[in-house]
C-alpha positions as a Markdown table, in Angstrom:
| # | Residue | x | y | z |
|---|---|---|---|---|
| 1 | Met | 0.0 | 0.1 | 0.2 |
| 2 | Gln | 1.1 | 3.1 | -0.8 |
| 3 | Ile | 0.9 | 6.6 | 1.1 |
| 4 | Pro | 2.2 | 10.3 | 0.3 |
| 5 | Leu | 4.9 | 11.2 | 3.3 |
| 6 | Asp | 2.9 | 14.2 | 4.4 |
| 7 | Arg | -0.4 | 12.1 | 4.8 |
| 8 | Phe | 1.4 | 9.5 | 6.6 |
| 9 | Ile | 2.9 | 12.1 | 9.0 |
| 10 | Tyr | -0.5 | 13.8 | 9.3 |
| 11 | Ala | -2.3 | 10.2 | 9.8 |
| 12 | Leu | 0.1 | 9.6 | 13.0 |
| 13 | Gly | -1.8 | 11.9 | 15.1 |
| 14 | Ile | 1.0 | 13.8 | 16.7 |
| 15 | Arg | 0.1 | 16.4 | 19.0 |
| 16 | Gln | -0.1 | 19.9 | 17.2 |
| 17 | Val | 0.6 | 18.4 | 14.0 |
| 18 | Gly | -2.0 | 18.8 | 11.2 |
| 19 | Gln | -2.6 | 18.8 | 7.8 |
| 20 | Ala | -0.3 | 21.8 | 7.1 |
| 21 | Thr | 2.3 | 20.7 | 9.6 |
| 22 | Ala | 2.7 | 17.4 | 8.1 |
| 23 | Arg | 3.2 | 19.0 | 4.9 |
| 24 | Leu | 5.9 | 21.4 | 6.1 |
| 25 | Leu | 7.7 | 18.5 | 7.6 |
| 26 | Ala | 7.3 | 16.4 | 4.5 |
| 27 | Arg | 8.4 | 19.3 | 2.1 |
| 28 | Asn | 11.4 | 20.3 | 4.6 |
| 29 | Tyr | 12.9 | 16.3 | 5.0 |
| 30 | Gly | 11.6 | 14.8 | 2.0 |
| 31 | Ser | 11.5 | 11.1 | 2.5 |
| 32 | Phe | 10.5 | 9.0 | 5.3 |
| 33 | Asp | 14.1 | 8.0 | 6.1 |
| 34 | Ala | 15.5 | 11.5 | 6.4 |
| 35 | Trp | 12.4 | 12.4 | 8.6 |
| 36 | His | 12.2 | 9.5 | 10.9 |
| 37 | Thr | 16.2 | 9.6 | 11.7 |
| 38 | Ala | 16.3 | 13.9 | 12.2 |
| 39 | Met | 13.4 | 13.3 | 14.4 |
| 40 | Gly | 15.2 | 10.6 | 16.4 |
| 41 | Gln | 18.1 | 12.7 | 16.6 |
| 42 | Ala | 16.2 | 16.1 | 17.6 |
| 43 | Ala | 14.7 | 13.6 | 20.3 |
| 44 | Ala | 18.0 | 12.8 | 21.6 |
| 45 | Glu | 19.1 | 16.2 | 21.6 |
| 46 | Arg | 16.3 | 17.7 | 23.5 |
| 47 | Ala | 16.6 | 14.7 | 25.7 |
| 48 | Gln | 20.2 | 15.5 | 26.8 |
| 49 | Asn | 19.5 | 19.2 | 27.1 |
| 50 | Leu | 16.6 | 18.4 | 29.5 |
| 51 | Asp | 18.8 | 16.0 | 31.3 |
| 52 | Glu | 21.9 | 18.3 | 31.9 |
| 53 | Met | 20.1 | 21.7 | 31.7 |
| 54 | Lys | 16.6 | 21.5 | 32.9 |
| 55 | Lys | 15.4 | 24.3 | 31.0 |
| 56 | Pro | 13.7 | 24.9 | 27.7 |
| 57 | Glu | 16.5 | 26.0 | 25.2 |
| 58 | Ile | 17.1 | 25.4 | 21.4 |
| 59 | Val | 20.8 | 22.7 | 21.9 |
| 60 | Gly | 21.5 | 20.7 | 19.4 |
| 61 | Glu | 21.8 | 21.0 | 15.7 |
| 62 | Thr | 18.9 | 18.8 | 14.3 |
| 63 | Phe | 16.8 | 20.1 | 17.3 |
| 64 | Ala | 17.8 | 23.9 | 15.9 |
| 65 | Ala | 17.0 | 22.6 | 12.0 |
| 66 | Leu | 13.2 | 21.7 | 13.3 |
| 67 | Cys | 12.6 | 24.7 | 15.2 |
| 68 | Asp | 14.3 | 26.7 | 12.3 |
| 69 | Ile | 11.2 | 25.5 | 9.6 |
| 70 | Asp | 8.7 | 28.4 | 9.3 |
| 71 | Gln | 5.8 | 28.1 | 11.4 |
| 72 | Ile | 7.0 | 25.4 | 13.5 |
| 73 | Gly | 8.6 | 26.9 | 16.7 |
| 74 | Ile | 9.5 | 25.2 | 20.1 |
| 75 | Ser | 6.5 | 23.9 | 21.3 |
| 76 | Val | 5.4 | 22.3 | 17.8 |
| 77 | Ala | 9.1 | 20.7 | 18.0 |
| 78 | Asp | 8.5 | 19.3 | 21.8 |
| 79 | Asp | 5.4 | 17.5 | 20.5 |
| 80 | Leu | 7.5 | 15.9 | 17.9 |
| 81 | Val | 10.2 | 14.8 | 20.0 |
| 82 | Thr | 7.7 | 13.9 | 22.7 |
| 83 | Phe | 5.7 | 11.6 | 20.2 |
| 84 | Phe | 9.7 | 10.0 | 19.0 |
| 85 | Ser | 11.1 | 9.8 | 22.6 |
| 86 | Glu | 8.4 | 7.1 | 23.6 |
| 87 | Ala | 9.8 | 3.7 | 22.5 |
| 88 | His | 6.1 | 2.4 | 21.6 |
| 89 | Asn | 5.6 | 5.0 | 19.1 |
| 90 | Thr | 8.9 | 4.4 | 17.6 |
| 91 | Asp | 8.5 | 0.4 | 16.9 |
| 92 | Val | 5.1 | 1.4 | 15.6 |
| 93 | Leu | 6.7 | 3.8 | 13.2 |
| 94 | Asp | 9.3 | 1.2 | 12.0 |
| 95 | Asp | 6.7 | -1.7 | 11.5 |
| 96 | Leu | 4.4 | 0.7 | 9.4 |
| 97 | Gly | 7.6 | 1.5 | 7.7 |
| 98 | Ala | 8.2 | -1.9 | 6.7 |
| 99 | Leu | 4.6 | -2.7 | 5.7 |
| 100 | Leu | 3.9 | 0.6 | 3.6 |
| 101 | Glu | 5.3 | 2.3 | 0.7 |
| 102 | Ile | 6.0 | 5.8 | 1.7 |
| 103 | Gln | 6.2 | 8.0 | -1.3 |
| 104 | Pro | 8.5 | 11.0 | -0.6 |
| 105 | Phe | 7.2 | 14.2 | -1.1 |
| 106 | Glu | 7.1 | 15.9 | -4.9 |
| 107 | Gln | 8.4 | 19.6 | -4.6 |
| 108 | Ser | 6.7 | 21.3 | -7.4 |
| 109 | Ala | 8.8 | 20.8 | -10.6 |
| 110 | Ser | 10.1 | 24.0 | -11.3 |
| 111 | Asp | 13.4 | 25.2 | -12.9 |
| 112 | Ser | 13.2 | 28.6 | -11.6 |
| 113 | Glu | 16.2 | 29.9 | -9.9 |
| 114 | Leu | 14.7 | 29.7 | -6.2 |
| 115 | Ala | 14.7 | 25.9 | -6.8 |
| 116 | Gly | 16.3 | 24.2 | -4.0 |
| 117 | Lys | 17.3 | 27.5 | -2.1 |
| 118 | Thr | 15.9 | 28.2 | 1.8 |
| 119 | Ile | 14.3 | 32.0 | 1.9 |
| 120 | Val | 14.1 | 34.0 | 5.3 |
| 121 | Phe | 11.4 | 36.6 | 4.9 |
| 122 | Thr | 12.1 | 39.5 | 7.6 |
| 123 | Gly | 10.2 | 43.0 | 8.2 |
| 124 | Thr | 6.8 | 43.8 | 6.9 |
| 125 | Leu | 6.0 | 43.3 | 3.4 |
| 126 | Glu | 3.8 | 46.1 | 1.8 |
| 127 | Lys | 2.7 | 44.8 | -1.7 |
| 128 | Met | 1.8 | 41.2 | -0.6 |
| 129 | Thr | 1.0 | 39.5 | 2.6 |
| 130 | Arg | 3.9 | 37.5 | 3.9 |
| 131 | Ser | 1.6 | 34.4 | 3.1 |
| 132 | Glu | 1.4 | 35.2 | -0.6 |
| 133 | Ala | 5.3 | 35.3 | -0.5 |
| 134 | Lys | 5.9 | 32.6 | 1.3 |
| 135 | Thr | 3.4 | 30.8 | -1.3 |
| 136 | Arg | 5.0 | 32.4 | -4.3 |
| 137 | Ala | 8.5 | 30.6 | -3.3 |
| 138 | Glu | 7.2 | 27.6 | -2.3 |
| 139 | Ala | 5.5 | 27.6 | -5.8 |
| 140 | Met | 8.7 | 28.2 | -7.5 |
| 141 | Gly | 10.5 | 25.3 | -5.6 |
| 142 | Ala | 12.1 | 27.0 | -2.1 |
| 143 | Lys | 12.1 | 26.1 | 1.1 |
| 144 | Val | 10.9 | 29.3 | 3.5 |
| 145 | Ser | 12.6 | 29.2 | 6.9 |
| 146 | Gly | 11.6 | 31.4 | 9.9 |
| 147 | Ser | 15.5 | 32.1 | 11.2 |
| 148 | Val | 18.7 | 33.2 | 9.1 |
| 149 | Ser | 21.4 | 30.2 | 9.6 |
| 150 | Ser | 24.4 | 29.3 | 7.5 |
| 151 | Lys | 22.3 | 27.3 | 5.1 |
| 152 | Thr | 19.9 | 30.2 | 4.3 |
| 153 | Asp | 20.2 | 31.1 | 0.6 |
| 154 | Leu | 18.0 | 34.0 | 0.5 |
| 155 | Val | 16.6 | 36.9 | 2.7 |
| 156 | Val | 13.9 | 39.1 | 1.5 |
| 157 | Val | 14.0 | 42.4 | 3.5 |
| 158 | Gly | 10.6 | 44.5 | 4.2 |
| 159 | Ser | 10.6 | 47.8 | 5.8 |
| 160 | Gly | 11.5 | 48.0 | 9.7 |
| 161 | Ala | 13.6 | 44.8 | 9.4 |
| 162 | Gly | 16.3 | 43.9 | 12.5 |
| 163 | Ser | 18.0 | 41.4 | 13.8 |
| 164 | Lys | 17.1 | 38.6 | 10.7 |
| 165 | Ala | 19.0 | 41.4 | 8.2 |
| 166 | Arg | 21.6 | 42.1 | 10.5 |
| 167 | Lys | 22.4 | 38.4 | 10.7 |
| 168 | Ala | 22.4 | 38.0 | 7.2 |
| 169 | Gln | 24.4 | 40.5 | 6.4 |
| 170 | Glu | 27.2 | 39.4 | 9.1 |
| 171 | Leu | 26.8 | 35.7 | 7.6 |
| 172 | Gly | 27.4 | 37.4 | 4.1 |
| 173 | Ile | 23.8 | 36.1 | 2.8 |
| 174 | Glu | 22.2 | 37.8 | -0.4 |
| 175 | Thr | 19.4 | 40.2 | 0.6 |
| 176 | Ile | 17.0 | 41.8 | -1.6 |
| 177 | Asp | 14.0 | 44.3 | -1.0 |
| 178 | Glu | 10.3 | 43.7 | -1.2 |
| 179 | Asp | 10.6 | 45.5 | -5.3 |
| 180 | Ser | 13.6 | 42.8 | -6.1 |
| 181 | Trp | 11.4 | 40.0 | -4.7 |
| 182 | Ile | 8.3 | 40.9 | -6.8 |
| 183 | Thr | 10.7 | 41.3 | -10.2 |
| 184 | Met | 12.2 | 37.7 | -9.4 |
| 185 | Val | 8.9 | 35.7 | -8.5 |
| 186 | Gly | 7.6 | 38.0 | -11.8 |
| 187 | Gly | 5.0 | 40.3 | -10.3 |
């Protein structure tokens, strides 16, 4: 039996993981194996953090990458890693992975210059909503992140931008204004 990755993740009933979040996870991790491995690593990092520090901070590269996915913060990430921290759940996932053909997430076929790039939007966009900008970026094959890191390819800077724009500059990441973004995506 075949099932798309995003529908599989949604069907697990993980707290705070609805259809939209399941799709975000599938888009960012691409395959069941990549998602399963990353969530296991994030759970291990989070458990170590809580054991050592006893406070909710983002520690560990895989957990931080999960939190960096646009629209996924610490609360959703915690619910995901809590699910993966329970041996019963990982046993069921392993069994389902063996029984089902979990299809990788299919990105929109795009030969645009944005395909495969990670984009961050910061500040206030005045000519389109942030939701419209994200939708256009994703339609062109890009990933949208909520924070700037060394893996970010492009930062679109709106009015009133602050720390994200500064961090992009410090890291040498390309930044463009909203007008350039609109030109890039074809109006």
